[in-house]
GUKE-390770 format. One record per atom (N, C-alpha, C, CB): z, y, x; residue in three letters. Coordinates in steps of 0.1 Angstrom, whole numbers, plus 5000, padded with zeros to 4 digits. Glycine has a CB too. Layout:
BEGIN
ZYXALA ...
This chain:
BEGIN
465048289655MET 465948219666MET 464848099661MET 467948209665MET 464548029667GLU 463147869669GLU 463647809676GLU 461647859677GLU 463947689669THR 464847559677THR 464047479673THR 466447519673THR 463847359680THR 462547229679THR 463347139674THR 461547169694THR 463547049663ILE 463946949663ILE 462946809657ILE 465046989658ILE 464146689659THR 463046559657THR 463646569637THR 463646349671THR 462346499634ALA 462146419622ALA 463346369620ALA 461146309622ALA 464046329624THR 465346239624THR 467146329623THR 465046159641THR 466846429631GLN 467646539631GLN 467546629621GLN 467446599640GLN 466546689612LEU 466346669601LEU 466746619588LEU 465746639603LEU 466446539587ALA 467146389579ALA 468646419578ALA 466946229590ALA 469446419591LYS 470446359589LYS 471346499586LYS 470946249600LYS 470446629587GLY 471446769589GLY 470446839579GLY 471646849607GLY 469946809570LEU 468846889560LEU 469846989553LEU 467846789546LEU 470746979550SER 471547099538SER 471547169556SER 473647049524SER 472747169562ASP 472847249572ASP 471447329577ASP 473447179582ASP 470447269579ILE 469047309583ILE 468947439577ILE 467847209579ILE 468947339562LEU 468147479553LEU 469047599547LEU 467547419538LEU 470647569552ASN 471347699550ASN 470647799561ASN 473147689552ASN 470847709573ARG 470647829585ARG 469447919583ARG 470447739600ARG 468247869577VAL 466947959576VAL 467248039563VAL 465547869575VAL 467847999554ARG 468548099546ARG 468948209548ARG 469348079542ARG 470348149556TYR 471148329556TYR 471448339568TYR 472848369548TYR 470548249582ARG 470348359591ARG 469048349595ARG 471348359603ARG 468748329590GLY 467148379591GLY 466248279604GLY 467348579596GLY 466648149605GLU 466648039620GLU 465048019612GLU 468247859621GLU 464548019626ARG 463147929624ARG 463347739631ARG 461648019635ARG 462947649625PHE 462447509633PHE 461247429634PHE 462947429629PHE 461047429646LEU 460247319644LEU 460047199639LEU 459947299650LEU 459747149635VAL 460246959635VAL 459446889638VAL 460746879622VAL 459446759649GLN 458646709658GLN 459046599656GLN 458546739672GLN 457746499655ARG 458446339652ARG 456846259664ARG 458446269624ARG 457846169669ASN 457046099683ASN 456246219698ASN 455446009673ASN 456646319694GLY 457246429702GLY 455546569695GLY 457346369727GLY 455246529683GLU 454546599678GLU 455246699669GLU 453746529673GLU 454546849670THR 454946879665THR 454146899643THR 455246959677THR 454846829639ILE 454246849622ILE 454846959614ILE 454546709611ILE 455646959616ALA 455747109602ALA 457047219611ALA 456647019577ALA 457147329601THR 457247459604THR 458747499593THR 455547539600THR 459647499598ILE 460547549585ILE 461347659588ILE 461747429579ILE 460547779576GLU 461047929580GLU 461147949570GLU 460248019587GLU 462548069568PRO 462648149561PRO 460848269553PRO 463848199570PRO 461048219535LEU 460348309526LEU 460148459532LEU 460948319513LEU 458948489535THR 458548629536THR 458948739527THR 457348629537THR 458348669511SER 458748729502SER 458348649494SER 458348849501SER 459048619478MET 459248549470MET 457648599464MET 460748559464MET 457048459458PRO 455648459450PRO 455848509435PRO 455048289448PRO 454548589434GLY 455248659420GLY 455148789419GLY 456748639417GLY 455348849406ILE 455248979409ILE 456749029394ILE 453049039406ILE 457149119400THR 458649189389THR 458049209376THR 459349359393THR 459349209372VAL 459149259354VAL 458549409354VAL 460949279344VAL 458549469358SER 458449629359SER 456549669368SER 460249689371SER 456349579374GLU 454649549375GLU 453949469368GLU 454349499385GLU 454649359359LEU 453849299347LEU 454249439336LEU 454549109339LEU 454949499334ILE 454749599321ILE 453749709326ILE 456249689316ILE 453649749341ALA 452449819344ALA 451449769340ALA 452149839355ALA 451249649347LYS 449449569343LYS 449549579332LYS 448949399346LYS 450949539323VAL 449849499308VAL 449349649302VAL 451049399293VAL 450649759304GLY 450249899298GLY 449149979302GLY 451349999300GLY 448049869310ASP 446849949311ASP 445549879305ASP 446649989325ASP 446249759300LEU 445349669289LEU 445149779279LEU 446049509281LEU 443649739275GLU 443149779263GLU 443349679252GLU 441849799264GLU 443849749235MET 444249699222MET 442849649224MET 444849809208MET 442849489218PRO 441249419211PRO 440749539198PRO 441649229202PRO 439149479200GLY 438649589186GLY 438949539170GLY 436749589187GLY 438849559164ASP 438349519154ASP 437949409144ASP 437949559157ASP 437249369155GLY 436849219155GLY 437149119157GLY 436349199160GLY 438449139168PHE 439249019180PHE 439348929167PHE 441149059189PHE 440048869155ALA 440648849151ALA 439448699140ALA 441548979148ALA 438248759145ASP 437148739133ASP 436548649148ASP 436048899124ASP 436448759154ASP 435648629171ASP 437148499172ASP 435548769196ASP 438648579172LEU 438948389172LEU 438848299160LEU 440548359176LEU 438648319148GLU 438548209138GLU 436548189140GLU 439248279120GLU 435748249150ALA 434348189149ALA 434848059160ALA 432848309155ALA 435648089171ILE 435548059182ILE 436247909181ILE 436148179191ILE 437647889171GLN 437647799165GLN 437247689159GLN 437747839161GLN 435847769149ALA 435047719139ALA 434447609147ALA 434047829132ALA 434347649158ALA 432847599164ALA 433347489172ALA 431947709174ALA 434247489174GLN 435347389183GLN 435347209177GLN 437347459181GLN 434647169177ARG 435247019174ARG 436746909179ARG 434146949180ARG 437346889164LEU 438346819162LEU 438246699173LEU 438446769148LEU 439446629180VAL 439646559185VAL 441146459187VAL 439146619192VAL 440146349187GLU 441346249179GLU 442146179187GLU 440846129171GLU 443346179183MET 444246159192MET 444545969194MET 445646259187MET 444445949202PRO 444645759204PRO 445945759201PRO 444445659221PRO 446045639190GLU 447545589186GLU 448545569199GLU 447345429179GLU 449245549201GLY 450345449211GLY 450845319203GLY 452045539216GLY 451645269213PRO 451845159204PRO 453745249196PRO 451944939217PRO 454045139187ASP 454745189178ASP 456345129186ASP 454145129161ASP 
């Protein structure tokens, strides 16, 4: 279901509108001065991945080689130190 509302109606009834979007799957077109400026609708899917998907991806990675720790130390040694500015006490 799609409902057109004004920005003022949205401001006055935000909590109710968000509940209708979340629990009823409703969709709202928000207008200001007769122009549609926004759409409020349920998410089709949540961003990110599940723990199972993460484990599957990490499980496919190879372990670092023998020289990995040495490489990290060399990279760290090549970095210049950054002086932190002193702030007001």
